C-alpha positions in Angstrom: -12.9 114.1 62.3 -12.3 110.4 62.7 -9.1 108.9 61.4 -8.8 105.1 60.9 -7.5 102.4 58.6 -9.4 101.6 55.5 -10.7 98.3 56.8 -12.2 99.8 59.9 -13.8 102.6 57.7 -15.2 99.9 55.4 -16.6 98.0 58.4 -18.3 101.2 59.7 -19.8 101.7 56.2 -21.6 98.3 56.4 -23.5 99.4 59.5 -23.2 95.9 61.0 -21.4 94.5 64.0 -19.1 92.5 61.8 -17.8 92.3 58.3 -15.2 90.5 56.2 -13.5 93.1 54.0 -12.2 92.0 50.7 -10.1 94.7 49.1 -8.9 93.9 45.6 -6.4 96.4 44.4 -3.8 96.9 41.7 -1.2 94.5 43.0 -2.8 92.4 45.7 -5.9 91.7 47.7 -6.5 91.6 51.4 -9.1 89.9 53.4 -9.7 91.3 56.9 -12.5 90.0 59.2 -13.7 92.6 61.8 -16.0 91.8 64.7 -17.3 94.8 66.7 -14.4 96.9 65.3 -11.7 94.4 66.2 -9.7 92.4 63.8 -8.7 88.8 64.2 -4.9 89.0 63.3 -4.7 85.3 62.6 -7.5 85.6 60.1 -6.1 88.4 58.0 -5.0 87.0 54.6 -3.2 88.6 51.7 -3.7 87.4 48.2 -0.8 88.1 45.8 -2.8 88.9 42.7 -4.8 92.0 41.7 -5.8 94.1 38.7 -2.2 94.4 37.4 -2.0 90.6 37.1 -5.2 90.5 35.2 -3.8 93.2 32.8 -0.6 91.2 32.3 -2.4 88.0 31.6 -4.7 89.8 29.1 -1.6 91.1 27.4 -0.2 87.6 27.2 -3.4 86.2 25.8 -3.6 89.0 23.2 0.1 88.6 22.3 -0.5 84.8 21.8 -3.1 85.9 19.1 -0.5 88.0 17.3 -0.7 91.4 19.0 2.4 93.0 20.4 1.8 94.6 23.8 5.1 95.0 25.6 6.0 98.6 26.3 4.7 100.6 29.2 2.5 102.7 26.8 1.1 99.5 25.2 0.4 98.0 28.7 -1.7 101.1 29.4 -3.7 100.3 26.3 -4.2 96.8 27.6 -5.4 98.2 30.9 -7.9 100.3 29.0 -9.1 97.3 27.1 -9.5 95.4 30.4 -11.5 98.2 31.9 -13.8 98.5 28.9 -14.2 95.0 27.6 -13.3 92.4 30.2 -15.6 90.7 32.6 -15.9 87.7 34.9 -17.5 84.6 33.5 -20.4 83.1 35.4 -19.5 79.7 34.1 -15.9 79.6 32.9 -15.8 76.1 31.5 -19.1 76.5 29.6 -17.9 79.8 28.1 -14.6 78.2 27.1 -16.4 75.4 25.3 -18.7 77.8 23.5 -18.4 77.4 19.7 -19.4 81.0 19.1 -17.5 83.3 21.5 -18.7 86.8 21.7 -16.2 89.0 19.7 -15.7 92.6 20.6 -13.8 94.9 18.2 -11.6 97.4 20.1 -10.1 100.3 18.3 -6.4 100.9 19.2 -4.9 104.4 19.2 -3.4 103.9 15.7 -7.0 103.3 14.5 -6.4 99.6 13.9 -8.9 97.1 15.3 -8.2 94.1 17.6 -10.8 91.4 18.1 -11.3 90.2 21.7 -13.1 87.0 22.3 -12.6 84.6 25.1 -9.7 86.7 26.4 -12.3 89.1 27.8 -13.2 86.6 30.5 -10.1 84.3 30.5 -7.9 87.1 32.0 -10.1 87.6 35.1 -10.3 83.9 35.8 -6.8 84.0 37.3 -8.3 85.6 40.4 -10.3 82.4 41.0 -7.9 79.9 39.4 -4.3 81.1 39.8 -3.0 77.8 38.4 -3.7 79.3 35.0 -0.6 81.4 35.4 1.4 78.7 37.2 0.6 79.6 40.8 -0.3 77.1 43.5 -2.1 79.8 45.5 -5.9 79.3 46.1 -8.5 81.4 44.4 -10.1 84.5 46.0 -13.2 82.6 47.1 -11.1 80.0 48.9 -9.0 82.7 50.6 -12.2 84.4 51.9 -13.4 81.1 53.2 -10.1 80.3 54.8 -10.0 83.7 56.5 -13.4 83.1 58.1 -12.4 79.6 59.2 -9.4 81.2 60.9 -11.8 83.3 63.1 -13.1 82.3 66.5 -15.5 79.4 66.1 -18.5 81.2 67.6 -18.2 84.1 65.1 -17.9 82.0 61.9 -21.6 81.6 61.1 -22.1 85.4 61.4 -19.1 86.0 59.1 -20.4 83.6 56.5 -23.6 85.5 56.3 -22.0 88.8 55.4 -18.9 90.1 53.7 -18.0 93.5 52.3 -16.2 93.7 49.0 -14.2 96.8 47.9 -12.8 96.4 44.4 -10.5 99.2 43.0 -10.1 97.7 39.6 -13.0 98.7 37.3 -13.3 95.6 35.1 -13.4 93.2 38.1 -16.2 95.0 40.0 -18.5 92.4 38.6 -16.5 89.6 40.3 -18.7 90.0 43.3 -21.5 87.8 41.8 -19.1 85.1 40.8 -17.3 85.3 44.2 -20.6 85.0 46.0 -21.6 82.0 43.9 -18.2 80.2 44.5 -18.1 81.2 48.1 -21.6 79.8 48.7 -20.5 76.5 47.3 -17.6 76.4 49.8 -20.0 77.4 52.7 -22.1 74.3 52.1 -19.3 72.4 53.7 -20.3 73.7 57.2 
């Protein structure tokens, strides 16, 4: 039996000599670069947003449309909506400008229906643009980039070529494609 922390185990799963582990959980995300099984402590970053923040923002967006999701039980419904309907937009600004947003009808436990339009992708955008909820923290893609830049200079190119993403929140598993796209734009700086 081998006992280790989750970042080292994720690193072993990659089968490579290095990895940048992005772990997005309920309340936060962490970015941990590992090189030959060793972490770079100065390069470990924590991101103060996760799946719960996406759920809260979705509730706010739906409440702004006239819904009333405030209790713990109602927030559980919002989480279910998030997991079944929400996604990451490949082009947030274009999708916001769309004259015909895709509407999804979601049946609530009381059998009433709620229509979800742009809220389906607006809620996940806070992971890339936390200013939407009043935070000055950089987006996930920028934090991954910064973590790699905090590694030793001779390892950065190797880190930029690979990172491992573990996402615990179901609806944001698709964030990997958008994260890779935004991350590659940042990598063009080097």
